[in-house]
N, C-alpha and C positions, 0 to 999 in steps of 0.2 A: 299852761292850761289851754286846751284847744277851744276856740270860739269861732264857729263857722260864720263867715261873712260879717264878723263884728256885730252879731245880733245882740240885742239887749238881754242881760241877765239880771235877775233880782234874787239875791241870796239873803236869807235871814239867819242870824245866830241866836239860838234859844238856849235857855238854861237858867238854873237857880242863881241866887245872889252869890257873888264871889267865885263863880266857876271859870271866869276868864273871857266872857263874851266881848267886852270892849277891846281887850288885847288882841283877840283873834280877828275882830272886825278891823282893827287898825293894820295888822300885819297883812291880812288878805287884801285889803283895799290898796295898800302900797305895792304888793306883789303883782296883783292882777290889774291895777289901774282902775278899779271900780270906785265910784263915789260913795263915801261912808256916811251913814246916818246913825248918830249915836243916841243912846237913851237920854231923855231930857232930865238930867240930874242937877247940873249946875243951874242955879237960879230958881229951882223948884221952891215955891213959897210954903209948901206944906210938909216937907220931909222932916225937918227938925221937930215940929209940933207932933207929927205922926208918931215918931219913935218915942216921944215922951208920953203921949196919950193916944193909943191906937184907936180906941173906941170912939173918941171924940172926933178924930180927923180922918177916919178911914174912907168915908164916902168922898170927902173933898179931894183927898189924894188920888183916889182911883179915877175920879172924873177928870182931874188934871192930866194924869198920865194918858187916859183914853183920848182926850182932846188933842194933846200933843202928838201922840202916835198917829192919830187919824190925819192930822195935818201933814206929818211926814209921809204917810202913805199916799196922800193925794199928790204931794210933790214927786214922790217916786214914780207914780203912775204917769205923770206928765213929763218926767225927765227923759231925754233921749239917751242917757248914759246907763251903763250897767251899774248896779247899786248893791251895796252890802249894808244891811240894817242890824243894829244892835238891839235885840229883843223884838219879838213879833207882837202885833196887836192882839193875836189870839190869846197870848199869855195873860194879858190884862184881864180878860174876862174869865178864862178857863182856869187860871191859877190864882192870881192875887186877889181879885174880888171874891172869888169862890172861897178861898181860904179864910178871908176875913169874916165872911158870913158863917162858915162852918164853925169857926172859933168863937162866934158870938160877938165879934168886934164890929160887925156891920149888921144893923137890924134888918128885918124882913122888908120893911117899906123902902129903905134906901137901896137894898140889894135889888129888888124888883125894878125900881126906878133906873138903877145903873144898867141892868140887863136890857131894859127897853131902849135906852140910849144906844147900847151896843148893837142891838138888832136893827135899829133904824140906820146905823152907819154901815152895817155889813154889806148890803148890796152895792155900795159905792167904792169898794176897793177890790183890786184883783189879787189873786193868790201869788205867792212868790214862785220863782223857778225851782227853788230848793230851800228847805229848812234844815239847818244843821243843829242838832241837839247835843250840847255838851253835858254829859252825864257824870256826876261826881258824888262821892259819899259825903255824909254830913261832916265827919272829921276833917276831910279835905276842905270843904267849904268854910267851916269855922276857922281853920288855920289861915286860909287866904283872906278872909274878912278881917281877921286880927292883924295880918301883915299890912294891909293897905290902910288900916287905922283911920277910917272916916269917922268924924265926930258923931254923926247921927246914927252910926251902926254899932257904937260901943255898948249900948244897952240892949242890943237885939238878943232876945232869948233863943237858946238852942232849939227849944220846942217849935219855935216859929219856922226855922230852917228845916227841921225834920218834917213838919206838916207840908211845907212847900214841896219837898222832895217826893213825898207820897203822891201829891196831886200831879206833879210832873210825870211820874211813872204812869199814872192812870191816863193822863192826857195824851202822852206821846204814843202810847200803844194803840189808840184809836184815831190818831190824827191822819187825815187823808185828803186835806185840802190841796196838797202838792207833794212831790217826792220829798222824802226825808232821809237824812243821814245821821245816824246815832254814833257819837264818838265817846268812848270811855275816857274821861278827862282826868282821872286821879293821877295817872302816870304820864300824861302827855305834857311835854314842856315845849309848846310851840313858840315861846318867846326866845328861849336861849338854845334850843336844839334844832339845828338845820334838818336833821333826820326826821324829827317829829313833824316839823312844819311841812317838809316835802311829802311825808306820808299823808297829811291832810289834803294837800294839793292833788295828790294822786287819787285819793278817794273821791274828791269832788269831780275830777276829770272823768272818772269811771262812771259817774252818774249820767253822762251824756245829756246835759240839760237842754230843755226846750227854751225857745226865746220867750221872754216875758211879754205880756200883752201890753 
């Protein structure tokens, strides 16, 4: 992948639960030599409780994710290295918090409070050089979630994933904070297929990314 004068790049991998963001983040960081920033799942004090009682813990979980992602974003802004991030801070607000509110799992008061926190943070982070959106169907997502068999995801309802996918489609169609690359992920095997992984690298290279701020 061509990188003029070793300029800093900031790539974000976006997409629904189970689509393969962490795997693609890992493979691209190793191939390109970029510093990876993974979604803060390990050590999350709210995940198990959330999946047992979403209404009770939705606000706590989303504020935790937002604070962790903002901390990562500030480190990314200050880092001299090119970076790949697993899930964007935009998704916290535009997908997950919104979905919980739409489904009645986060009340109006908590949702407005959450949005105010996000709006306060927004001016303090720079947009990525590129956002890669991995788009997959619900059957593919449910199959991959089942295969990785994380304890806190075993009781996740299919309807939750379906609603997230709907919000993702709406969000990505209007996203304009930075260049975006939409990759159909149902049949992409970037872990075991050299051809598929090379295809993704070629698509990124074709974007002719600008340097991150």
